[in-house]
N, C-alpha and C positions, 0 to 999 in steps of 0.2 A: 504494499499500500504506498501511496506517496508521503504519509505521515511518518513511515518507519524512520527511526534514528533519531527523530525531531521531537523538541519539545512541544505536546500538544495543550493548547488552550480551549477550557471548554467550562460547561456549567457544572457547580455542584451545590450541593446544599451544606452548608458551613456552621457548625455548632462553634459559635465564638466563646460559648461560656454557659455554665449550666443553667436550668431552669429559666432557659430564654428560649425564643421561635428560633428556630433555623433561618438563613438568610442565604439565599441563592445568589451565588458570587462566579466570578470568572476566575479559575485556576488553573495554574500550569501543572501540567501531567510530565514528568520527566521519561525519556525511554526507558524501557527494561534493562536491567543491568544483568549480569551474569545468571543464569539461571532463573530469569524472570520473564513473565509474559505480560502485555499490554493487554487490556480487555475492553473492548465498546459494551458497556453495559446497556440493555436493552429493556429490561424491566427488572423491579425489584419489589418484595413484599416489603410491609412495616412490621416488624416484630418487637415484641413486648422488652426484648435484651438492649433494643434501641432505645428505649422510653426508660430503661433502667439506668443508663449511662447517664442520660439526660437531667433525670429527675431524682435518684435515688441513690446512686453509687457513690457520692463524696468524695471522689476523687478529682483530681485536678489535670487529667489528660484533654486539654483544648490549646488553641484551636483543633476540632478534629471533625472529620466527615463520617457520620455514621452509617448505618447499611449494613447488611452482611446477609442478607437472603435474596440474592440477585442471579441474573442469568444474561449471558452476552456472547459476544464473538470473539475470537482473538485477533487483534489489530497486528501487533507486531511480536517477536520474539526476541530475547536477548541471547548473548553467547552461550554455547553448551546446552539449549533448549532441543532436544531431538523429539520429546513424545507430542508437541504441538505446533500446528502451522497457520498463518493467518487464515481467517475463514472459519475455523474449528467454532464450534457451539461448546459452549463451557459452561459450568455452575462455580463460581468460586467457593472456598470451602472455608468456614471458619475455625475448624480443626483439620487439620493439614495432616498426610500420612506421607512418610517420607521412605517408608518400607525397608529403612536400613537399621534404624534405631531399636532397643531392646523392647520398647512398647511395640512399635509396627510389625515386631517379628512375632509377638505374643499374641497367641488366639483370645487371650484373657482382657484385652483393652483396645480400644479405639484411640487412647491417648498417642501423641507423638512427642518425642523429646525436643522435636525443633519448633512445637505449636508457639504462637504468642503468649499463651498461659504459661509454659515452662519458666519464663525467666522476668515476667512482668508484674507478679505478684497480683495486687488488686487493680492494677491500671490495664484496661482493655485496648490496650495497643503496644506495640513495638515503638521503640524510640525512633527508628529508622523510619523514613516517608519517602514518597515519590513527587509528593504534593506540597505546592507552593502557593500562597495567595497573598498579594500586597505586602510581598518580601519577607513572610513570615512562614516558616515551616508548617504545615498541616496535618496531623497525625491520622492515621488510618485504622479506623474501628475494627478490632480483631483480624487486624492485617487484610481487611477487603475493601470497607468503604462503596457499598454498592449507592450511593446517594449520589453518585458524579457519573458523567457521562462516560468518562474514561477512568480505569485504575489500573493499579500494576502489582501484581502477587509473584511470589515466589511459584515456580512451578509444580511443586509439592501441595500446595493448596488451591489446586485448580483440577476439577473433573473434567474428561471430555463426555461428550453425552451425543446420543443419537442426532443425527440431522434433522430427522423429522420432527422432533420434540418441539412444541410450541413453547417459547421462552417464556410468555407472560405467564405462563401455567406452573411450566416445571421450576420457574426461580422460588416457589414456595418448598421445593425439595434442598435447597440451601440450608434450611435451619428447621422452621418450626415442625414440618410435617414429617420428616423423618425424625425430630426429637420425640414427637407423642408415640408415634407409630412404631419404633424402633424399643422405645421403653416397654412396651406392651410383650411386642415379639422377640427382640433379643435380650433385654435385661429380667425383667419379670417371666418370661418364657411362658405367658399362657397358656392353658391347656385347654384342648376340646372338653366341652363339658361341664367347666368350671363357672364360678361366679365372681365378677369382677365389679369393683366400684373406681369410677373416677372423678377426681375432685377438681372443678375449675373447666368451664366448658369454653376456652378460648380456642385456638387454633389447634395448641399443642393438646389440650385435653380432647378435642373431638377427634385428632389423629390419634390418641391413645385409646380412645372410644373404637375408632375403625380399626386398630390392632388387635383389640380384643375380639372383636367380630371376626376379622379374618384368622386368627388364631383357633376360633370354634367355639368362644365361651358361651354358655347358653343363657346367662344373665348379664347383664351389663347394667349397673345402677350408676347413673349420671347426678352427680353432686354440684348444685350452684346456687347462688343466692337470686340469680335473675332467671325467673321462669320462663322468660322468652328464649332463651337458650335451648330450650327441650327439645322444641319441634326440629330444629337443627342436628340435637344429638340423635335422635329417631333416624334421621336420614343415613347417618353414620352406623345404626347397628344398636343404639341403647334400648334397652327393655322396660327400664323403670327411670323416674327422675327424682329426687328428694331436694326440696329448698331448706336449709338448715332453719331458716327464719319462720318456718310454719309449724316448728317444733319447741316444747320447752323442755326439752332434755338434749344433753350432749349428743351431736350427730353420731358419734359412734356407737351409744347406746341403740339409737332408731336402725341402724344397720345392722348391727348384731340380733335384734329383736325380727328384723326383716329375713334374716339369712340363717336362722338357728345356730346362733353362735359366731357368726363375721363371714367374711368374704375372703375368697381363696386369695385374691389377689387386687392391691389397691393401687393406685397410682396418683400421686400430688402434682398437680400441672399448674400451681397457683404462684409459688415462691413464698409461701407464708408459712413460719415455723409452726405456729399454731395448728395450721391444716395439715402439715407433715404428721406431726403427733396424731390428729384425729385420725388419718390416714391408718397410721400404722395401728392404732386402738381398735380400728375397725375389722382388720384380720382377724381370721379365727386361730386359738392357739394351736401350737402343734406342727402346722407348716404353711401358714399364712406368708405370705410376701408383701411387702409394701417399697415402692419404688418412689424415690424424690426425683422429680423431673422439672418443677419450677426453679428458675435460677435465683439465687440470693446469696450475698456474701455479709449480710448486714447484721444478722443476729445469730445466736447460739441456739440450737433446737435442742427437748428436751426429752426423756421418758423414763419410766421407770424401769431397772433392770429385769425385774421379772416377766416384763412385757417381752425380752428377748429370750431370758431363760427359759420360758415356756414355749419355746420353738418357733416363735416368728423370725423372719429375716427381713433386716432394713438395709436396703440398698438405693445408690444413687445412679444415675444414668447420664451422660453426656452426649447429646445429639443422636440419642437413641442406640447409642451403642455399637453405630455403623462405622468400620472402617471406611473413611469417607472417599477416598479415589476409586475403592471396590465398590461401596453400598449406594453411593448417590445415582452411577449410571445405570445400578440394577432397579431401583427405584424410580427413575425416567421409564425404564424398558415395562416395568410392571403398569405404570399409569397407561402406556401406549397400548398394553395389552388389556386394557381395562381391569386391571386386579386390584388398582386402587383409585379413591377418587383424589381431584384436585379442584376441579371446576366449584364444586360445592363450599368450598372454604371459601372463595371470593365473593365477598359483598360488594365490594365498591372499587372502581377503576378510574384512575387519576392521573395527573402527570406530575413530574418532579417538582414542578413551580408551586403544586398544593401539598407540599409534604407536610406543612404544619398543619392543614386541615386534616389530614388524615392521622397525624399524629394525635390532634384532638378526639376523633372519632374513635381511636384506641382507648384514650384516656378516660372517655366516658363510657366504655363498654357498648358502642352501637356499631360494631363493625366486628367480624372475624377477622377476614384477612383483606387489606388494602394493597392491590397491585398498582405499582406507581411505572407509567411508563416513561422510560428514562431519555431513550434514544431510538431513533426511525431504525428498522434494521436493514 
């Protein structure tokens, strides 16, 4: 492409400081360096993790371009890149897969030692960035930054996908849908005929409901304080709905009564430590498994030791346990083969210029997923 090797000036939504609206700015995107690729972002979802950084996380990683649930087309590649070429359809990966570290070589985890989380602590960005704006370095959120017309990533954090895939749909597989679906299928390992409870019916929770359904659960209880979410949950396979506000006893007691002792599997998809405890206590003793899916690093969580001594398992799940470069293309294929749903998660379509409206919709719980069109294909 004519832009290869040159700085690209393009539009991006820049967060200059926390708790403030994003600003559409012209930024400079440097060419990819060794082992990097530059991607034209076509579409991106708006995920709660973007809001978490902006409104909750208390770190000072600013200015930054948020967005990490995107899909696009390779514009150019840096030296040493053999896996990709210009024109390839790709999904940027918040959790990379180098295939070389001890984590990547182990079937037990989808972590990677070369991930941004490995050495950045509570700051959800690496110090290194290919973005500048008004003479200042601008950080890349989770190493991705999909709220920009162009972005640069290391090739270990990019998945090549089927060229037939519609980018304005499969962008959701970059984070939220894989996170919920995989938490049920890969992490909880939901079994046929089992009873499950999913706490929180945003996109991640609904994807967890879908995962429970695909895994063959016979009863899937959806838990949310917003009753408007239940009709959507039914679409993905939920059989029951509970609104904790309708009950004057703790929600775990309600679930234990409903299920003769508790559910086999529970998934917490909110990111609230109180809900995490409720989800654990909803599980049946002896073999119940509860998975923490909702992302937070703000508070400690707690439970009584007897809950675990009695045979329950409490575990966490990052991006659904998928080894990203392997798992994301497989999920794209599953969508193209109509094995999983994606279109049904999308309640709003907007442009990058409307990103603050999309954030407001999510803050108010008025959307499941908003997809922003970023660049024309």
